[in-house]
C-alpha angles and dihedrals in degrees: 000000000000117000113271114239111254095236119162092237092052093049092049092049090048092048092050091049091049091050092050090050094049091048093051091045090052090050091051093050092054088052095048115117118254124253104046123176119266091257094051091044092055091047091050095048106133094218094046088048093050094049091052093050093048091048094047089046091051095045088051089059091049094048094050094043095238115182120233099271092052092047089052091054090052093044094043090054090055090045090056095042092052096037091233135142130251086250089059092053092047095054093063099033088059094049091046090053091050090050090058090075091062132053118290116274118243095253097054121120111262091234088062100046093095090058091070130072112280093226142013106283113258093222138017084242092064092047092050090049088053093050092048090053091053091046091055090062103032102027092093092056089057091047090056095052099041096082102179146356091279092059092049092049087052089053093053089051089054091052089055089052090049092051092050093045092231132150110353091000093066110135094014126126093249097121087072085074095051098086092044096043095119092048089050090049089054094048090052090049093048090050089054091240090124129024135218090254090058094048094047091044091051092049093046090052089053096057092083096047128103120265098264093050089053094059096108096039087059093050087051093049099108090049094046089048091053092048090053094045094045089051093050092047097046098094097043095045094052088071096057099031092129092053091050091056088063093046091047093060093043093052092044089230104181089351128147093265093056090046095049092049085060094048094247136109126231091261094062105076121357119188117246111212121210092189139023091274118124093158096082136029139135119245127204109225138167128203126206099269078070094239109137117226138187116234113202109205123198129184096264103013143043124214127193111218116189 
């Protein structure tokens, strides 16, 4: 049917209806007889149910074009009904957002199928550009729900789980994001969904983990290194910022030549600096394969990191 106008009255009524539905469902689960089959047990898993409800609620907001305020009303009703935290919501809003760059999963509601990519992206670049566009619209919603560094670290751990297709993400298409994990991390950073502090805290916590659990921290190594170096260099580089502008042009850092060599235009991915530093940054590029790579640029050298 035609899109429903995103009026505050409609959204509140929808939110109340969603809360009532979830409350009744929770009561029915408590009354359910013990000893369900394995299929029934999986279907009734509380975390799987919550993930599905968050995903469907968020997709309804996308489908009807709700603004951020109305989307918050919808999602907050779900939070209250399930007695969850904002961080819990953010985990599955973010993974639902990433999933939109891929074809619709088999269990998605028919009304939401058209929100997803119509086919598997031909390249990682295409998938990342689709994600970037979604983050431009919905990144502020995630910012609003991610209250502190701990919440953002929890989101990063959820992204790892999604890429491994573990837990509630079994059978999803999450592995598609594994080889572009660092690029996804950068897009979340540039959209202000996660901060430097969150990334560095996540990386620090991973240092004591076993080798297998450090897989994604290793993938993110160049990005983490850049964050550390940019933070250290901020104060000294503020003094010679004007001189750096000249060197920036001479060295063609993030210039058209570098972008063209990666098969992208200057409009595709622009670096977003958190400091005065123009000597270091990480650039998302794509070659013709079309394997996406991260290029770590320093003031005097350029390193290709696969």
